[in-house]
C-alpha positions as CSV (number, residue, x, y, z in Angstrom):
1,M,8.1,-0.7,-33.5
2,R,8.4,-2.2,-30.0
3,A,5.5,-1.5,-27.7
4,P,5.4,-1.2,-23.9
5,I,3.0,-3.6,-22.1
6,T,0.9,-3.0,-19.1
7,H,0.0,-6.3,-17.6
8,I,-3.7,-6.7,-16.8
9,L,-4.3,-10.4,-16.6
10,P,-7.1,-12.3,-14.9
11,V,-4.7,-15.1,-14.0
12,A,-1.1,-15.9,-14.6
13,T,2.0,-17.5,-13.1
14,I,4.1,-14.6,-11.7
15,H,7.7,-14.5,-10.7
16,R,8.9,-11.6,-8.6
17,E,12.3,-10.7,-7.1
18,R,12.3,-9.4,-3.5
19,L,15.7,-7.8,-2.8
20,M,17.3,-5.8,0.0
21,S,19.4,-2.7,-0.9
22,A,22.5,-4.5,0.7
23,G,23.6,-8.0,1.6
24,G,22.2,-9.6,4.7
25,R,20.9,-12.9,6.1
26,I,18.4,-14.8,4.1
27,I,15.8,-16.4,6.3
28,A,13.6,-18.0,3.7
29,R,14.4,-21.4,2.2
30,R,14.1,-22.7,-1.3
31,A,10.6,-24.3,-1.9
32,Q,9.2,-22.6,1.3
33,E,5.7,-21.4,1.1
34,V,5.4,-17.8,2.3
35,K,2.7,-15.3,3.1
36,P,3.0,-11.6,2.2
37,S,3.9,-10.6,5.9
38,D,6.6,-13.3,6.3
39,V,10.1,-12.0,6.9
40,I,12.4,-13.5,4.2
41,A,15.6,-11.6,4.9
42,E,17.1,-9.2,7.4
43,A,20.2,-7.0,7.6
44,I,22.0,-4.5,9.8
45,F,23.1,-1.8,7.5
46,R,26.7,-0.5,7.8
47,P,26.9,1.8,10.8
48,E,27.7,5.6,10.5
49,H,30.6,7.3,12.2
50,L,30.2,10.6,14.2
51,L,33.1,12.9,15.2
52,L,32.5,14.9,18.3
53,D,34.6,18.0,18.9
54,I,34.9,17.9,22.7
55,G,37.0,21.1,22.9
56,L,34.4,23.1,21.2
57,G,31.6,21.6,23.2
58,L,33.3,22.3,26.5
59,G,34.8,25.7,25.4
60,L,38.4,24.4,26.0
61,S,41.5,23.8,24.0
62,A,42.0,20.3,22.6
63,K,44.7,19.6,25.2
64,E,42.6,20.8,28.1
65,A,39.5,18.9,26.9
66,D,41.4,15.5,26.9
67,Q,41.4,15.4,30.7
68,Y,37.5,15.7,30.8
69,I,36.8,12.9,28.4
70,Q,35.2,10.1,30.3
71,S,34.9,7.5,27.5
72,R,37.7,5.5,26.1
73,A,38.1,3.4,22.8
74,G,35.8,0.3,23.0
75,D,33.3,1.8,25.5
76,E,29.7,1.4,24.6
77,V,27.5,4.5,25.2
78,G,23.8,5.1,25.1
79,E,22.0,8.1,23.6
80,G,22.3,11.0,26.2
81,D,25.2,9.5,28.0
82,V,27.9,12.0,29.2
83,I,31.0,11.6,27.0
84,A,33.0,14.4,28.6
85,G,32.8,17.0,31.4
86,P,31.4,18.5,33.5
87,V,33.4,21.7,33.3
88,G,33.0,25.1,35.1
89,I,30.3,26.6,37.2
90,G,27.6,25.6,34.7
91,R,28.7,22.0,34.8
92,R,29.1,21.9,31.0
93,V,29.0,18.4,29.4
94,V,29.1,16.8,26.0
95,R,26.5,13.9,25.6
96,A,26.3,11.2,23.0
97,P,23.7,12.2,20.4
98,K,23.0,8.5,19.6
99,S,23.9,5.1,20.9
100,G,27.1,3.6,19.7
101,T,30.7,2.6,20.5
102,V,33.7,4.9,21.0
103,V,36.4,4.1,18.4
104,V,39.0,6.9,19.2
105,A,39.2,9.3,22.0
106,G,41.9,12.1,22.3
107,G,43.2,15.2,20.7
108,G,40.1,17.0,21.9
109,Q,37.8,14.7,19.8
110,V,35.9,11.5,20.2
111,L,35.1,9.3,17.2
112,M,31.9,7.2,17.6
113,E,30.6,4.2,15.5
114,L,26.8,4.4,15.7
115,E,24.6,1.4,15.9
116,G,23.7,0.0,12.5
117,E,20.1,0.3,11.3
118,Y,18.2,-3.0,11.3
119,S,16.1,-3.7,8.3
120,E,13.9,-6.6,7.3
121,L,12.5,-7.7,4.0
122,K,8.9,-9.1,3.8
123,A,7.7,-11.4,1.1
124,G,5.0,-9.2,-0.1
125,Y,3.3,-12.0,-2.0
126,S,1.7,-15.3,-1.2
127,G,3.7,-18.0,-3.0
128,I,6.7,-20.3,-3.2
129,V,10.3,-19.3,-2.9
130,T,11.9,-20.7,-6.1
131,E,15.4,-19.2,-5.9
132,I,17.8,-17.6,-3.4
133,I,19.7,-14.6,-4.8
134,G,23.0,-14.6,-2.9
135,E,22.7,-12.5,0.3
136,R,20.3,-10.0,-1.2
137,G,16.9,-11.7,-1.4
138,V,14.7,-14.4,-3.2
139,I,12.4,-15.0,-6.2
140,I,8.8,-15.8,-5.3
141,E,6.5,-17.6,-7.6
142,T,2.8,-17.0,-7.2
143,V,-0.4,-17.5,-9.2
144,G,-3.0,-14.8,-9.4
145,A,-4.6,-11.9,-11.3
146,L,-2.1,-9.2,-12.1
147,I,-2.9,-5.5,-12.5
148,Q,-0.1,-3.0,-13.0
149,G,-0.6,0.7,-12.2
150,V,1.2,3.8,-13.1
151,W,2.0,5.3,-9.6
152,G,2.5,4.0,-6.1
153,N,3.4,5.6,-2.7
154,C,6.4,3.3,-1.9
155,K,4.7,1.0,0.5
156,I,3.6,-2.7,0.6
157,N,0.9,-4.6,2.3
158,F,-1.9,-7.2,1.9
159,G,-5.4,-8.0,2.9
160,L,-8.9,-9.0,1.7
161,L,-10.3,-6.8,-1.1
162,N,-13.4,-4.7,-0.4
163,V,-14.9,-3.3,-3.5
164,L,-16.4,0.2,-3.1
165,A,-16.6,1.4,-6.7
166,K,-19.8,0.6,-8.5
167,A,-18.5,2.1,-11.7
168,P,-15.1,2.9,-13.2
169,D,-15.6,6.7,-12.9
170,E,-17.2,6.9,-9.5
171,V,-15.9,9.5,-7.1
172,F,-14.6,8.3,-3.8
173,T,-16.0,10.4,-0.9
174,S,-15.2,10.3,2.8
175,D,-18.8,9.2,3.7
176,M,-17.9,5.9,2.0
177,M,-15.4,5.1,4.8
178,N,-16.6,3.3,7.9
179,V,-15.4,0.9,10.6
180,S,-16.4,-2.2,8.6
181,L,-13.4,-1.5,6.3
182,R,-10.9,-2.0,9.1
183,G,-8.1,-4.2,7.9
184,A,-9.3,-4.3,4.3
185,V,-7.7,-3.3,1.0
186,I,-10.1,-0.9,-0.7
187,M,-10.8,-0.6,-4.4
188,A,-12.4,2.7,-5.5
189,G,-12.6,5.2,-8.3
190,F,-11.3,8.8,-8.4
191,C,-10.1,10.4,-5.1
192,G,-10.0,14.3,-5.0
193,D,-10.3,14.8,-1.3
194,E,-7.5,14.4,1.3
195,K,-10.0,13.7,4.0
196,V,-10.7,10.3,2.3
197,L,-6.9,9.4,2.6
198,L,-6.7,10.6,6.3
199,S,-9.9,8.9,7.3
200,A,-8.7,5.7,5.8
201,E,-5.6,5.8,7.9
202,E,-7.8,6.3,11.0
203,V,-10.0,3.2,10.3
204,P,-7.3,1.8,9.6
205,I,-7.2,0.0,6.2
206,R,-4.3,-2.0,4.8
207,G,-4.3,-0.6,1.3
208,M,-6.0,1.3,-1.4
209,I,-6.4,0.8,-5.1
210,L,-7.7,3.8,-7.0
211,A,-8.5,4.5,-10.6
212,S,-7.0,8.0,-10.4
213,M,-6.3,10.8,-7.9
214,D,-5.9,14.5,-7.9
215,S,-2.2,15.3,-8.1
216,A,-2.5,17.8,-5.3
217,L,-3.0,14.9,-2.9
218,T,0.5,13.4,-3.6
219,P,2.1,14.8,-0.4
220,V,-0.6,13.3,1.7
221,A,-0.6,10.0,-0.2
222,L,3.1,9.7,0.4
223,R,2.7,10.3,4.2
224,V,-0.1,7.8,4.9
225,N,1.0,4.4,6.4
226,Y,-0.7,2.2,3.8
227,P,0.0,1.5,0.2
228,I,-1.8,3.3,-2.6
229,V,-1.7,2.2,-6.2
230,L,-3.2,4.3,-9.0
231,V,-4.2,2.2,-12.0
232,E,-4.6,5.1,-14.4
233,G,-2.7,8.1,-12.9
234,F,-3.4,11.7,-11.9
235,G,-6.5,13.6,-12.9
236,K,-10.1,12.5,-13.0
237,L,-9.6,9.4,-15.1
238,P,-12.0,6.3,-15.0
239,M,-10.5,2.9,-14.6
240,N,-10.1,0.9,-17.7
241,Q,-12.7,-1.8,-18.2
242,E,-10.2,-4.7,-18.1
243,A,-8.9,-3.8,-14.7
244,F,-12.3,-2.8,-13.3
245,L,-13.9,-6.1,-14.4
246,I,-11.1,-8.1,-12.6
247,L,-11.1,-6.1,-9.4
248,S,-14.9,-5.7,-9.1
249,S,-15.3,-9.4,-9.3
250,S,-12.6,-10.3,-6.7
251,G,-14.2,-9.1,-3.5
252,M,-13.1,-10.7,-0.3
253,R,-10.1,-12.4,-2.0
254,E,-6.6,-11.9,-0.7
255,V,-4.8,-9.1,-2.5
256,A,-1.2,-8.0,-2.3
257,L,-0.2,-4.4,-3.0
258,N,3.3,-3.5,-3.9
259,A,3.2,0.3,-4.5
260,E,6.8,0.7,-5.6
261,P,7.5,3.6,-7.9
262,W,7.5,3.0,-11.7
263,D,11.1,2.4,-12.6
264,R,11.3,2.2,-16.5
265,I,15.0,1.3,-16.4
266,G,14.7,-1.5,-13.8
267,N,11.3,-2.6,-15.2
268,A,9.5,-2.4,-11.9
269,R,6.0,-1.1,-11.5
270,P,3.4,-0.6,-8.8
271,E,1.1,-3.6,-9.0
272,V,-1.7,-5.5,-7.5
273,V,-1.7,-9.3,-7.3
274,I,-5.0,-11.2,-6.4
275,S,-4.5,-14.7,-5.2
276,V,-6.3,-17.6,-7.0
277,S,-6.1,-21.4,-6.7
278,E,-2.6,-22.8,-7.3
279,V,-2.9,-24.6,-10.7
280,A,-0.7,-24.2,-13.8
281,Y,-1.1,-21.0,-15.7
282,P,0.9,-19.3,-18.4
283,E,3.8,-17.1,-17.4
284,V,3.4,-13.3,-17.5
285,P,4.4,-12.3,-21.1
286,A,7.3,-10.1,-22.0
287,D,7.3,-6.4,-21.2
288,L,8.1,-5.4,-24.8
289,V,6.6,-6.9,-28.0
290,N,5.9,-5.8,-31.5
291,Y,2.5,-4.2,-32.5
292,S,0.2,-6.4,-34.3
293,I,-3.4,-6.4,-35.5
294,G,-5.9,-7.7,-32.9
295,Q,-4.0,-6.6,-29.9
296,T,-5.8,-4.9,-27.0
297,V,-4.3,-1.5,-26.5
298,R,-4.7,1.4,-24.1
299,V,-4.3,5.1,-25.0
300,V,-1.9,6.9,-22.7
301,S,-2.5,10.6,-23.7
302,P,-5.5,12.8,-24.3
303,P,-8.1,13.0,-25.7
304,Y,-8.6,9.3,-25.5
305,K,-6.4,8.7,-22.3
306,S,-7.1,5.5,-20.5
307,M,-9.5,4.2,-23.2
308,I,-9.1,0.7,-24.4
309,G,-9.7,-0.7,-27.8
310,K,-8.6,-3.2,-30.5
311,L,-5.7,-2.5,-32.9
312,T,-7.4,-3.0,-36.3
313,N,-4.8,-1.6,-38.8
314,L,-1.2,-0.6,-39.0
315,P,-0.8,1.8,-41.9
316,Q,2.6,1.7,-43.7
317,N,2.6,5.4,-44.5
318,L,3.0,8.2,-42.1
319,F,-0.2,10.0,-41.0
320,R,-0.5,13.8,-40.8
321,F,-2.6,15.2,-38.0
322,P,-4.4,18.6,-38.2
323,S,-1.7,19.9,-35.9
324,G,0.8,19.2,-38.6
325,L,2.4,16.2,-36.8
326,L,3.6,13.5,-39.1
327,T,4.1,10.2,-37.5
328,T,3.4,6.4,-37.5
329,T,0.0,5.5,-36.3
330,A,-2.4,2.6,-35.6
331,E,-6.2,2.4,-36.3
332,V,-7.9,1.6,-33.1
333,S,-11.5,0.4,-32.7
334,M,-12.6,1.8,-29.3
335,L,-15.0,-0.2,-26.9
336,N,-17.5,2.6,-27.5
337,G,-17.6,1.7,-31.2
338,E,-15.5,4.7,-32.4
339,T,-12.6,4.1,-34.7
340,V,-9.7,6.5,-34.5
341,Q,-6.1,7.1,-35.7
342,I,-3.7,7.1,-32.7
343,P,0.1,7.7,-32.8
344,L,2.0,4.5,-31.9
345,A,3.9,6.5,-29.3
346,N,0.6,7.1,-27.5
347,L,-0.3,3.5,-27.1
348,E,0.5,0.6,-24.8
349,I,-0.5,-3.0,-25.1
350,I,-2.8,-4.5,-22.5
351,G,-1.8,-8.2,-21.9
């Protein structure tokens, strides 16, 4: 049976695609060294078109409205500029709701092409551009520790890591926030208070790595202006020992947070990359491998959720649980010394 992998690696050579949603202009060059905040590509997305009913706006017929249209095809107008009118005692007018260019004017209507939306793509990681992907983006190679999470709030940033959690299950409270954390990426345990997220935005910080979070805080987490990565997920879950050891020993090192959502089809995950010295290290392993004895695994469902252990046996026969479930299992020796039978579907490999 093929097993999913969550990468928690103290050091590896990492390759990451950075792509725009549409084609644009690539600014970065092959072999260029980039920092997370460097703009590597930019684009002006296709403009929208807006049809204004001048007759309706002025309270006139289409034929009558034409004589009050002030703009003609090719005219550039700004937001709030008068397009047609004034009419009547009330000096009724139609104004441009947004900036753009008039494409067609007549028949009681005006068609506008709105200004395209400018977008820029930042590197997100410190590293070397190894490949240009058409007009869409680049591939960046970096060396560092890699910790993949299970949830992110769709933002990206970088900064120096400030370790607040003294234990994997420590509760993150608002009194732990202070001005000394300005511009830092914070690593903490469980967050169950929205005041923590809001006060972090006021400091402000550059990012937050949490073991877990109360699911009720999701709307607030999506609104704050810094990235949040949950290593374990929702609920009061302690951070696994592998990730906690790497993070807690990486204080004041540069860390990049890409809090993109977990896309199981596109194989993208929220993740943390901690920069290390640029020497040769093995590539990040494949994202799917076969189970084998000796692998480090993590349980992904209760009652052992987020616990880590070693896979010690793979029974050939199906195992029947007290609930009546009959399924393939693995024998796992937990770090606390307990040995348990876990369904293979409830395990993922750490590597």
